[in-house]
Residue frames relative to the residue before (quaternion, step in Angstrom):
aa qw qx qy qz dx dy dz
M 1.0000 0.0000 0.0000 0.0000 0.00 0.00 0.00
T 0.1273 -0.7942 0.5923 0.0467 3.56 -0.91 1.05
T 0.1712 -0.7844 0.5850 0.1148 3.62 -1.08 0.85
K 0.0142 0.8129 -0.5822 -0.0087 3.69 -0.72 0.70
T 0.3004 -0.7484 0.5633 0.1798 3.58 -0.97 0.77
L 0.0459 -0.8024 0.5948 -0.0162 3.56 -0.88 1.08
S 0.3162 -0.7187 0.5754 0.2292 3.61 -0.89 0.91
I 0.0644 -0.7811 0.6210 0.0087 3.60 -1.09 0.90
E 0.2654 -0.7212 0.6235 0.1436 3.39 -1.50 0.26
R 0.4940 -0.6680 0.4734 0.2926 3.51 -1.05 0.84
R 0.2852 -0.7322 0.5777 0.2207 3.69 -0.97 0.73
E 0.3041 -0.7482 0.5624 0.1773 3.55 -0.85 0.99
K 0.7599 0.2651 -0.1311 0.5788 3.54 1.12 -0.65
T 0.1284 -0.7712 0.6198 0.0677 3.59 -1.28 0.65
G 0.4568 0.6587 -0.4760 0.3618 3.57 -1.13 0.31
T 0.7103 -0.4910 0.3271 0.3839 3.51 -1.40 0.37
T 0.6648 0.5110 -0.3265 0.4361 3.56 0.90 -0.95
S 0.6531 0.5344 -0.2831 0.4557 3.46 0.93 -0.97
A 0.6982 0.4752 -0.2823 0.4549 3.56 0.80 -0.87
H 0.6244 0.5292 -0.3434 0.4606 3.46 1.14 -0.72
A 0.6640 0.4995 -0.3236 0.4526 3.53 0.96 -0.78
L 0.6088 0.5673 -0.3280 0.4473 3.64 1.09 -0.54
R 0.7018 0.4856 -0.2541 0.4551 3.46 1.11 -0.96
S 0.5659 0.5653 -0.3669 0.4750 3.50 1.38 -0.58
E 0.6865 0.4697 -0.2748 0.4823 3.63 1.12 -0.62
G 0.5376 -0.6106 0.4229 0.3991 3.72 1.18 -0.05
K 0.6045 0.5451 -0.4194 0.4020 3.55 0.97 0.64
V 0.3519 -0.7120 0.5608 0.2339 3.59 -1.24 0.41
P 0.3493 -0.7112 0.5670 0.2250 3.67 -0.84 0.94
A 0.0027 0.8073 -0.5881 0.0496 3.65 -0.81 0.70
V 0.1505 -0.7490 0.6251 0.1601 3.49 -1.35 0.16
I 0.2310 -0.7760 0.5771 0.1065 3.50 -1.13 0.88
Y 0.0200 -0.8383 0.5430 -0.0440 3.58 -0.74 1.07
G 0.5930 0.6468 -0.3835 0.2881 3.62 -1.17 0.01
H 0.7942 0.2944 -0.2617 0.4627 3.53 -1.35 0.25
G 0.6887 -0.5587 0.2749 0.3715 3.49 1.04 1.01
T 0.5972 0.5681 -0.3797 0.4200 3.64 1.15 0.18
Q 0.6614 -0.4909 0.3899 0.4119 3.55 -1.30 0.24
P 0.5069 -0.6235 0.4655 0.3710 3.65 -1.02 0.63
L 0.2214 -0.7644 0.5929 0.1235 3.57 -0.99 0.75
H 0.2559 -0.7825 0.5519 0.1325 3.56 -0.80 1.06
V 0.0079 0.8371 -0.5425 0.0702 3.53 -0.61 1.16
A 0.1837 -0.7405 0.6198 0.1840 3.53 -1.38 -0.19
F 0.0060 0.8019 -0.5972 -0.0165 3.55 -1.13 0.41
D 0.6800 -0.4811 0.3610 0.4194 3.60 -1.23 0.40
E 0.5147 -0.7002 0.4339 0.2378 3.47 -0.94 1.01
R 0.6923 0.5176 -0.2288 0.4477 3.36 1.10 -1.00
A 0.6258 0.5283 -0.2823 0.4996 3.46 1.24 -0.90
F 0.6449 0.5053 -0.3035 0.4865 3.61 1.02 -0.79
A 0.6426 0.5125 -0.3071 0.4797 3.68 0.92 -0.90
D 0.6815 0.4987 -0.3094 0.4372 3.57 0.99 -0.74
A 0.5884 0.5687 -0.3072 0.4858 3.54 1.27 -0.70
L 0.7088 0.4181 -0.2790 0.4949 3.52 0.89 -0.87
H 0.6107 0.5111 -0.3881 0.4638 3.68 0.96 -0.49
H 0.7516 0.3788 -0.2673 0.4693 3.74 0.72 -0.72
G 0.8104 0.3132 -0.1716 0.4645 3.58 1.00 -0.43
G 0.3676 -0.7322 0.4753 0.3207 3.53 1.40 -0.42
R 0.7151 -0.4415 0.3120 0.4431 3.46 -1.37 -0.11
T 0.6599 0.5138 -0.3398 0.4302 3.68 1.07 -0.19
A 0.4687 0.6998 -0.4437 0.3062 3.56 1.17 -0.12
I 0.3781 -0.7113 0.5507 0.2187 3.51 -1.03 0.75
L 0.1964 -0.8197 0.5334 0.0703 3.51 -0.58 1.07
T 0.2102 -0.7538 0.6113 0.1184 3.56 -0.94 0.75
L 0.1288 -0.8359 0.5311 0.0510 3.51 -0.42 1.31
S 0.2115 -0.7746 0.5929 0.0611 3.51 -0.80 1.14
L 0.0150 0.7992 -0.5960 0.0758 3.57 -0.80 1.24
G 0.7721 -0.3575 0.1661 0.4984 3.54 0.24 1.34
D 0.8315 -0.1961 0.1608 0.4942 3.54 -0.87 -1.02
S 0.5039 0.6700 -0.3925 0.3783 3.61 1.34 -0.11
P 0.5633 -0.5814 0.4031 0.4268 3.64 -1.05 0.51
N 0.5759 -0.5969 0.4542 0.3252 3.48 -1.18 0.60
E 0.3536 -0.7330 0.5614 0.1502 3.49 -1.20 0.85
T 0.1713 -0.7749 0.5969 0.1179 3.68 -0.81 0.79
V 0.0331 0.8421 -0.5216 0.1330 3.58 -0.38 1.18
L 0.2463 -0.6852 0.6587 0.1894 3.54 -1.51 0.28
V 0.4599 -0.6431 0.5311 0.3046 3.63 -1.03 0.68
R 0.1774 -0.8218 0.5395 0.0461 3.60 -0.68 1.17
D 0.7969 -0.0942 0.0584 0.5938 3.55 1.03 -0.65
L 0.1228 -0.7617 0.6343 0.0496 3.52 -1.27 0.83
Q 0.1888 -0.7420 0.6345 0.1061 3.45 -1.06 0.90
R 0.1058 -0.8172 0.5660 0.0236 3.53 -0.68 1.10
D 0.5483 -0.5287 0.5248 0.3800 3.60 -1.40 0.17
P 0.4197 -0.7201 0.4652 0.2983 3.65 -0.62 0.99
I 0.6926 0.4849 -0.2714 0.4599 3.66 1.10 -0.56
S 0.8201 0.2673 -0.1244 0.4904 3.65 0.74 -1.13
N 0.3623 -0.7719 0.4283 0.2990 3.48 1.46 -0.20
R 0.3071 0.7563 -0.4828 0.3171 3.49 1.42 0.40
I 0.4226 -0.6814 0.5298 0.2764 3.62 -1.08 0.77
L 0.2447 -0.8076 0.5329 0.0634 3.48 -0.76 1.19
H 0.7807 -0.1124 0.0971 0.6070 3.54 1.10 -0.73
A 0.1320 -0.7925 0.5922 0.0618 3.52 -1.19 0.67
E 0.2582 -0.7134 0.6384 0.1294 3.57 -1.21 0.85
L 0.0452 -0.8035 0.5935 -0.0107 3.57 -0.74 1.03
Q 0.2598 -0.7725 0.5658 0.1251 3.69 -1.05 0.84
R 0.4152 -0.6753 0.5464 0.2704 3.57 -0.89 0.89
I 0.0259 0.7743 -0.6295 0.0598 3.60 -0.95 0.93
S 0.3170 -0.6157 0.6481 0.3169 3.45 -1.53 -0.06
E 0.6904 -0.5315 0.3127 0.3783 3.55 -1.11 0.60
H 0.7612 0.3399 -0.1706 0.5253 3.62 0.98 -0.91
E 0.4776 0.6919 -0.4592 0.2870 3.58 1.12 -0.07
S 0.4672 -0.6688 0.5223 0.2483 3.53 -1.17 0.91
V 0.0040 -0.7949 0.6009 -0.0843 3.51 -0.81 1.28
H 0.4246 -0.6325 0.5688 0.3100 3.46 -1.39 0.22
A 0.0544 0.8071 -0.5857 0.0515 3.61 -0.99 0.78
R 0.3339 -0.7126 0.5887 0.1848 3.43 -1.37 0.49
L 0.0962 -0.8209 0.5627 0.0179 3.57 -0.40 1.23
P 0.5348 -0.6636 0.4573 0.2541 3.39 -1.09 1.13
I 0.3396 -0.7108 0.5733 0.2255 3.74 -1.01 0.64
V 0.0155 -0.7622 0.6466 0.0271 3.54 -0.98 0.89
T 0.3445 -0.7316 0.5575 0.1879 3.63 -0.72 1.12
V 0.1168 -0.7653 0.6267 0.0890 3.57 -1.11 0.71
G 0.7919 0.3220 -0.2294 0.4654 3.65 -1.04 0.72
V 0.4026 -0.6661 0.5615 0.2809 3.42 -1.40 -0.07
A 0.4722 -0.7128 0.4492 0.2591 3.59 -0.60 1.13
R 0.5359 -0.6403 0.4390 0.3319 3.57 -0.92 0.87
G 0.6203 0.5357 -0.3219 0.4739 3.63 1.12 -0.59
V 0.6454 0.4835 -0.2928 0.5137 3.57 1.06 -0.59
K 0.7428 0.4320 -0.2452 0.4489 3.60 0.76 -0.93
D 0.7936 0.3574 -0.1546 0.4675 3.51 0.82 -0.94
F 0.8205 0.2301 -0.1231 0.5086 3.55 1.17 -0.56
A 0.4989 -0.6996 0.3893 0.3319 3.53 1.31 0.45
G 0.3146 0.7720 -0.4922 0.2508 3.62 1.09 0.73
V 0.4225 -0.6849 0.5364 0.2543 3.61 -1.28 0.11
M 0.2818 -0.7761 0.5425 0.1548 3.58 -0.86 0.91
D 0.1555 -0.8011 0.5756 0.0527 3.60 -0.68 0.96
V 0.1670 -0.7520 0.6253 0.1248 3.67 -0.60 1.05
L 0.2071 -0.8330 0.5079 0.0719 3.62 -0.23 1.22
L 0.7991 0.1411 -0.0572 0.5816 3.57 1.20 -0.63
H 0.2137 -0.8183 0.5216 0.1123 3.62 -0.40 1.07
E 0.7573 0.1849 -0.1693 0.6031 3.79 1.06 -0.07
I 0.1800 -0.7241 0.6534 0.1283 3.42 -1.42 0.59
E 0.3762 -0.7243 0.5352 0.2176 3.66 -1.02 0.65
V 0.0385 0.7829 -0.6178 0.0627 3.66 -0.83 0.99
E 0.2477 -0.7123 0.6338 0.1719 3.36 -1.50 0.30
G 0.3125 0.7425 -0.5431 0.2369 3.65 -0.94 0.83
P 0.7202 -0.4268 0.2998 0.4574 3.64 -1.23 0.00
A 0.5614 -0.6044 0.4388 0.3564 3.54 -0.97 0.86
D 0.7302 0.4551 -0.2599 0.4384 3.64 0.79 -0.88
A 0.6440 0.4917 -0.3261 0.4871 3.62 1.37 0.01
L 0.4738 0.6924 -0.4456 0.3123 3.60 1.21 -0.19
P 0.3479 -0.7086 0.5826 0.1934 3.71 -0.91 0.93
Q 0.5806 -0.5621 0.4290 0.4035 3.59 -1.15 0.27
H 0.7880 -0.0185 0.0338 0.6144 3.56 1.20 -0.79
I 0.3807 -0.6784 0.5649 0.2750 3.42 -1.41 -0.06
E 0.3149 -0.7756 0.5228 0.1614 3.75 -0.56 1.06
V 0.0925 -0.7684 0.6327 0.0272 3.68 -0.84 0.84
D 0.2109 -0.7635 0.5951 0.1357 3.67 -0.49 1.12
V 0.1028 -0.7956 0.5941 0.0600 3.68 -0.65 1.12
T 0.3271 0.7648 -0.5207 0.1921 3.63 1.12 0.03
P 0.7695 0.4054 -0.2710 0.4124 3.84 0.48 -0.81
L 0.4942 0.6851 -0.4094 0.3445 3.58 1.33 -0.16
G 0.1764 -0.7933 0.5801 0.0547 3.48 -0.92 1.06
I 0.7031 -0.4101 0.2846 0.5064 3.67 -1.12 0.03
H 0.8475 0.1420 -0.1805 0.4786 3.56 -1.20 1.04
E 0.5513 0.5780 -0.3884 0.4594 3.48 1.31 0.51
H 0.0899 -0.8257 0.5554 0.0403 3.69 -1.15 0.52
T 0.3397 -0.7126 0.5646 0.2410 3.40 -1.39 0.00
S 0.1662 -0.8014 0.5598 0.1297 3.74 -0.48 0.90
A 0.7074 -0.4591 0.3345 0.4207 3.55 -1.33 0.31
G 0.6947 0.4958 -0.3143 0.4156 3.58 0.96 -0.77
D 0.5876 0.6074 -0.3424 0.4106 3.47 1.34 -0.20
I 0.6102 0.6026 -0.2976 0.4194 3.51 1.33 -0.46
A 0.3352 -0.7455 0.5491 0.1743 3.55 -0.88 1.11
L 0.2372 -0.8108 0.5272 0.0912 3.55 -0.34 1.30
P 0.5699 -0.5465 0.4516 0.4154 3.70 -1.07 0.42
S 0.6448 -0.5120 0.3900 0.4123 3.56 -1.22 0.60
G 0.8070 0.3428 -0.2584 0.4055 3.43 -1.15 0.66
L 0.6331 0.5253 -0.3146 0.4736 3.66 1.33 -0.31
K 0.1615 -0.7735 0.6035 0.1070 3.48 -1.11 0.65
L 0.4186 -0.7187 0.4888 0.2632 3.56 -0.86 0.94
L 0.1795 -0.7829 0.5903 0.0800 3.50 -0.99 0.87
T 0.5461 0.5471 -0.4018 0.4910 3.64 1.21 -0.43
P 0.5794 -0.5692 0.4461 0.3760 3.64 -1.06 0.80
A 0.5452 -0.6451 0.4418 0.3025 3.56 -0.95 0.97
D 0.7410 0.4242 -0.2826 0.4371 3.65 0.86 -0.66
T 0.3954 0.7315 -0.4634 0.3062 3.61 1.25 0.17
V 0.3154 -0.7708 0.5086 0.2184 3.67 -0.44 1.04
I 0.2505 -0.7835 0.5571 0.1147 3.58 -0.73 1.10
V 0.7813 0.0096 0.0514 0.6220 3.69 0.85 -0.88
A 0.0243 -0.7599 0.6494 -0.0176 3.55 -1.16 0.91
I 0.1906 -0.7405 0.6297 0.1371 3.52 -1.18 0.68
E 0.0234 -0.7977 0.6010 -0.0433 3.51 -0.80 1.18
A 0.6532 -0.5116 0.4034 0.3859 3.50 -1.37 0.40
S 0.5243 -0.6220 0.4550 0.3621 3.58 -0.95 0.47
K 0.6800 -0.5121 0.3250 0.4120 3.58 -1.15 0.27
T 0.6129 0.5493 -0.3106 0.4755 3.54 1.14 -0.83
A 0.6167 0.5735 -0.2931 0.4526 3.56 1.02 -1.12
R 0.6882 0.5096 -0.2549 0.4491 3.44 0.82 -1.24
Q 0.6227 0.5807 -0.2901 0.4369 3.56 0.98 -0.93
L 0.6805 0.4941 -0.2473 0.4813 3.44 1.05 -1.16
E 0.5973 0.5603 -0.3189 0.4771 3.60 1.05 -0.86
E 0.6847 0.4806 -0.2826 0.4695 3.59 0.73 -1.03
A 0.6745 0.5033 -0.2958 0.4518 3.62 0.84 -0.88
A 0.6746 0.4719 -0.3022 0.4805 3.51 1.08 -0.81
F 0.5788 0.5586 -0.3619 0.4712 3.60 1.11 -0.61
E 0.6946 0.4931 -0.2977 0.4310 3.57 0.80 -1.07
Q 0.6606 0.5008 -0.2941 0.4757 3.67 1.02 -0.80
S 0.7096 0.4557 -0.2613 0.4695 3.60 1.06 -0.51
E 0.4882 0.6399 -0.4906 0.3338 3.60 1.22 0.06
P 0.5035 -0.6931 0.4490 0.2540 3.51 -0.94 1.17
E 0.4303 -0.6654 0.5419 0.2799 3.64 -1.17 0.61
V 0.4455 -0.7107 0.5006 0.2140 3.45 -0.98 0.93
I 0.3637 -0.7659 0.4953 0.1894 3.56 -0.39 1.36
G 0.7989 0.2845 -0.2374 0.4738 3.44 -1.04 0.93
Q 0.5869 0.5609 -0.3956 0.4294 3.65 1.20 -0.23
K 0.1804 -0.7853 0.5825 0.1071 3.51 -0.72 1.12
P 0.5574 -0.6082 0.4547 0.3356 3.48 -1.25 0.82
E 0.5796 -0.6050 0.4322 0.3335 3.49 -1.19 0.66
T 0.1027 -0.7992 0.5885 0.0658 3.50 -1.04 0.82
T 0.4101 -0.7080 0.5289 0.2252 3.39 -1.14 0.57
T 0.3544 -0.7399 0.5359 0.1995 3.68 -0.70 1.01
P 0.4127 -0.7293 0.4980 0.2232 3.50 -0.67 1.13
E 0.4171 -0.7257 0.4908 0.2420 3.56 -1.00 0.92
């Protein structure tokens, strides 16, 4: 768990024009919601926010400082990015307490080289890039590591196989395949060709003939 402090300012105006003006000043428009209070429209420095995400990831607990007002403790719930520049355009933040139980999506990071890839020239497919968990906000890791080293051809790791940190409960269905190792396209073609050549001939079956007219 990582905690980062970020200075914010209240937004008096909302809408496309106001948001565009903030972005031109190097700021990110955002909204804070949760705990039964009214949403609070704020803005903060784009570089400072990007730095907080870089060091703490999407699961970092952010402490927001707004002048003389009490600090807000939040989690990043959603980010809107520019599809070309990847610049953050808008953020949604949820109020939390540090020990509050929350739902979160944790990125999957594969570790090692699968046996099927290393020894048999297989291909690794990462089928799910995040898993959903529930647990204390201050116990959320930045990501979940999945060791793929022992996986051979046609073997996989499911969500239920992952050892989660203490205190976290898996919400993603346990049988959901996370990573699978398959034969390469060339290897599959060779296997199919070998299978076709090995098909037994049916005894007594005569080839089709055409009756002359």
